[in-house]
C-alpha positions in Angstrom: -2.1 -31.2 1.1 -0.6 -28.9 -1.5 -0.2 -25.1 -1.2 -0.6 -22.9 -4.2 1.2 -19.5 -4.3 -0.3 -17.0 -6.7 1.9 -14.2 -7.9 0.1 -11.0 -9.0 1.9 -8.4 -11.0 2.2 -5.2 -8.8 0.8 -2.8 -11.4 -2.2 -5.1 -12.1 -2.9 -5.2 -8.3 -2.7 -1.4 -8.1 -5.1 -1.1 -11.1 -7.6 -3.3 -9.3 -7.1 -1.5 -6.0 -7.7 2.0 -7.4 -10.2 4.0 -5.2 -10.2 1.2 -2.6 -8.4 0.8 0.7 -5.0 -0.8 0.7 -2.5 -1.7 3.4 1.2 -1.1 2.7 4.2 -2.4 4.6 7.1 -0.1 4.3 10.8 -0.8 4.6 11.0 0.8 8.0 8.3 -1.6 9.3 5.5 1.0 9.4 2.1 0.1 8.0 0.1 2.6 6.0 -3.6 2.1 5.3 -5.4 4.4 3.0 -7.5 4.8 -0.2 -5.4 4.5 -3.3 -6.2 7.4 -5.6 -3.3 7.3 -8.0 0.0 5.6 -9.0 2.5 5.6 -11.8 4.7 3.0 -13.6 7.4 3.3 -10.8 4.8 2.3 -8.2 4.8 5.8 -6.7 1.4 6.1 -5.0 -1.0 8.7 -3.7 -3.1 7.7 -0.7 -5.9 9.6 0.9 -7.5 9.2 4.4 -4.3 7.5 5.4 -3.5 6.0 8.8 0.0 5.1 9.9 0.6 2.2 12.3 3.9 1.8 14.1 4.3 -0.6 17.0 1.1 -0.1 19.1 0.5 3.5 17.9 -1.9 4.6 15.2 -2.2 8.1 13.8 -4.1 9.8 11.0 -1.9 11.5 8.5 -4.4 12.3 5.7 -3.0 12.5 2.1 0.3 10.9 1.3 2.6 10.8 -1.8 4.7 7.7 -1.4 7.8 6.6 -3.4 7.4 3.0 -4.7 10.8 1.9 -3.6 9.8 2.3 0.1 7.1 -0.4 -0.3 7.8 -4.0 0.8 4.2 -5.4 0.2 0.8 -4.3 -0.9 -2.4 -5.8 0.5 -5.8 -4.9 -1.1 
C-alpha cells in the first residue's frame, strides 16, 4: 500500500477557502475556526464568526485579524 502526500501552495488554498470556514492551528497550540474573508501575500488573514479552542475550552471571539507568521497549519 502506497501513501500519496499532496502539497498545496498556501496562497492557492487561501484563494479556494475565501468566504468558507477554515481551521487554523497557531504556534501556541490554539485552534481558531472562522470564515475567511480576506488575506494578503504575507498570509495575514481576516476571519469572521471566529471561535477559539484551547484545551477543553471554546469561546466566541468574533472578527480577528491574524498575522500569517503565527499559523502552523490551515485546514479548509
